[in-house]
KEMIMI-126208 format. One record per residue (C-alpha): x, y, z; chain. Coordinates in nm, 2 decimals. Layout:
<rs>
     east    north       up   kette
        X        Y        Z       A
...
</rs>
This chain:
<rs>
     east    north       up   kette
     1.15     4.04     0.72       A
     1.29     3.89     1.04       A
     1.29     3.51     1.08       A
     1.03     3.38     1.33       A
     1.18     3.29     1.66       A
     1.25     2.92     1.71       A
     1.01     2.76     1.96       A
     1.17     2.70     2.29       A
     1.18     2.34     2.42       A
     1.10     2.28     2.78       A
     1.39     2.15     2.98       A
     1.35     1.78     3.06       A
     1.58     1.80     3.36       A
     1.68     2.06     3.61       A
     2.02     2.21     3.55       A
     2.16     2.04     3.86       A
     2.13     1.70     3.69       A
     2.35     1.79     3.40       A
     2.66     1.62     3.54       A
     2.45     1.31     3.60       A
     2.34     1.32     3.23       A
     2.70     1.37     3.11       A
     2.82     1.07     3.32       A
     2.54     0.85     3.18       A
     2.62     0.96     2.83       A
     2.99     0.87     2.87       A
     2.91     0.54     3.04       A
     2.68     0.45     2.75       A
     2.96     0.53     2.51       A
     3.20     0.31     2.69       A
     2.96     0.02     2.68       A
     2.87     0.07     2.31       A
     3.23     0.13     2.19       A
     3.48    -0.04     2.43       A
     3.75    -0.04     2.16       A
     3.78     0.34     2.17       A
     3.85     0.32     2.54       A
     4.14     0.08     2.52       A
     4.46     0.17     2.71       A
     4.67     0.18     2.40       A
     4.47     0.21     2.08       A
     4.66     0.16     1.75       A
     4.78     0.48     1.57       A
     4.67     0.69     1.86       A
     4.73     1.07     1.86       A
     4.85     1.26     2.16       A
     4.71     1.61     2.20       A
     4.88     1.84     2.45       A
     4.69     1.93     2.77       A
     4.78     2.30     2.74       A
     4.74     2.37     3.12       A
     4.40     2.21     3.15       A
     4.33     2.01     3.46       A
     4.39     1.63     3.42       A
     4.02     1.56     3.45       A
     3.96     1.77     3.13       A
     4.21     1.60     2.91       A
     4.12     1.36     2.64       A
     4.43     1.20     2.50       A
     4.48     0.88     2.31       A
     4.10     0.83     2.29       A
     4.03     0.84     1.92       A
     4.20     0.63     1.66       A
     4.32     0.82     1.35       A
     4.06     0.88     1.09       A
     3.77     0.74     1.28       A
     3.51     0.98     1.16       A
     3.21     0.76     1.24       A
     3.30     0.76     1.61       A
     3.35     1.14     1.59       A
     3.00     1.16     1.45       A
     2.86     0.97     1.74       A
     3.03     1.18     2.00       A
     2.95     1.52     1.85       A
     2.59     1.43     1.77       A
     2.55     1.31     2.13       A
     2.69     1.64     2.26       A
     2.46     1.84     2.03       A
     2.16     1.64     2.15       A
     2.25     1.69     2.51       A
     2.31     2.07     2.49       A
     2.02     2.14     2.26       A
     1.79     2.01     2.53       A
     1.96     2.23     2.79       A
     1.96     2.55     2.57       A
     1.62     2.48     2.43       A
     1.68     2.47     2.06       A
     1.67     2.22     1.78       A
     1.89     2.19     1.48       A
     1.77     2.05     1.15       A
     2.08     1.85     1.05       A
     2.43     1.77     1.18       A
     2.71     1.73     0.93       A
     3.06     1.61     1.02       A
     3.32     1.74     0.78       A
     3.69     1.77     0.72       A
     3.70     2.15     0.71       A
     4.02     2.34     0.66       A
     3.95     2.65     0.87       A
     3.64     2.59     1.08       A
     3.57     2.39     1.39       A
     3.20     2.44     1.36       A
     2.94     2.65     1.17       A
     2.57     2.71     1.18       A
     2.36     2.79     0.87       A
     2.07     3.02     0.85       A
     1.85     2.71     0.79       A
     1.95     2.56     1.12       A
     2.20     2.31     1.00       A
     2.52     2.25     1.21       A
     2.86     2.15     1.07       A
     3.15     2.03     1.28       A
     3.51     1.94     1.19       A
     3.56     1.57     1.29       A
     3.90     1.65     1.44       A
     3.72     1.83     1.72       A
     3.70     1.50     1.90       A
     4.08     1.50     1.94       A
     4.04     1.80     2.17       A
     3.95     1.78     2.55       A
     3.58     1.73     2.63       A
     3.54     2.09     2.75       A
     3.66     2.22     2.42       A
     3.42     1.99     2.23       A
     3.13     2.11     2.45       A
     3.23     2.48     2.40       A
     3.22     2.45     2.02       A
     2.89     2.26     2.03       A
     2.74     2.52     2.27       A
     2.88     2.80     2.05       A
     2.71     2.67     1.74       A
     2.38     2.59     1.92       A
     2.37     2.95     2.05       A
     2.38     3.07     1.69       A
     2.04     2.91     1.64       A
     1.91     3.19     1.87       A
     2.16     3.46     1.78       A
     2.31     3.45     1.43       A
     2.59     3.69     1.51       A
     2.88     3.74     1.76       A
     2.72     4.03     1.94       A
     2.68     4.09     2.31       A
     2.36     3.88     2.34       A
     2.53     3.59     2.17       A
     2.83     3.59     2.40       A
     2.61     3.63     2.71       A
     2.42     3.32     2.59       A
     2.74     3.13     2.54       A
     2.87     3.23     2.88       A
     2.54     3.12     3.04       A
     2.59     2.76     2.92       A
     2.98     2.75     2.91       A
     3.12     2.99     3.17       A
     3.48     2.89     3.09       A
     3.44     2.94     2.72       A
     3.74     3.18     2.70       A
     3.97     2.92     2.84       A
     3.83     2.65     2.60       A
     3.86     2.89     2.31       A
     4.22     2.98     2.40       A
     4.31     2.60     2.41       A
     4.16     2.56     2.07       A
     4.35     2.86     1.93       A
     4.68     2.74     2.08       A
     4.64     2.38     1.96       A
     4.47     2.43     1.62       A
     4.78     2.34     1.41       A
     4.84     2.02     1.61       A
     4.48     1.91     1.57       A
     4.47     2.00     1.20       A
     4.80     1.81     1.13       A
     4.69     1.50     1.32       A
     4.51     1.22     1.15       A
     4.54     1.34     0.78       A
     4.22     1.24     0.61       A
     4.12     1.41     0.28       A
     3.77     1.55     0.25       A
     3.70     1.28    -0.02       A
     3.79     1.01     0.24       A
     3.54     1.13     0.50       A
     3.26     0.86     0.49       A
     2.91     0.99     0.46       A
     2.63     0.82     0.64       A
     2.42     0.59     0.42       A
     2.10     0.73     0.29       A
     1.79     0.54     0.37       A
     1.63     0.36     0.08       A
     1.30     0.51    -0.04       A
     1.01     0.31     0.08       A
     0.82     0.12    -0.18       A
     0.46     0.21    -0.22       A
     0.22    -0.05    -0.06       A
</rs>
C-alpha cells in the first residue's frame, strides 16, 4: 500500500524574497553567536574553496568539534527550505556519520553529518534540499532530481565540491560518535 502524500504547506513568501530571508537568517546568527564570526577563532579549520566563487566560501567559521553550533545552522537551513519546498520533517538528528552527509528515513526523520557545516553554504543548502526532496520522492529517480534541480539549480557543482573535498572534511575536527553531545530531553511534566 502506498504511503499517503504529505500535505503541502503554503509558501509564506514569494520565491523572490528568498535571498532576503537568507540574509536575515545569517544576520540573526551573527547577533546570537558573535564568537563563531571572529576573525581568527581558536583551532579553526581551513576548507579549500575548490573553484567556488569567494562569496560561496565558508572558511575558518566553525571551531573544531562544535556540534551544537552545527545543529543550529543545519536546523535553520532545514526550516528555511522546508517552507520553500512545502514539506515537513518529523525530526532532525545531527550525527558523526562515517559515510553519509545526510539521510532521510521513511518516517520523515532527517539525519545530517555535523561536519557538513565546514563546507561552503551552497553545499550545506544542497544537502539539506536533497534530503528534504526525499520527503516527496524516496528514490533517486528522474522526478527526484527534477525536484532537486528546481530548488538547487547548481546542485551538480555543489555535489562535485563535496565529492572532491570529502576526505578533507572527514579528517577535520576528529570527534568520535560517543563524543557528539545530544540535546537534553525535556523532563516529563508532573501531573497537576
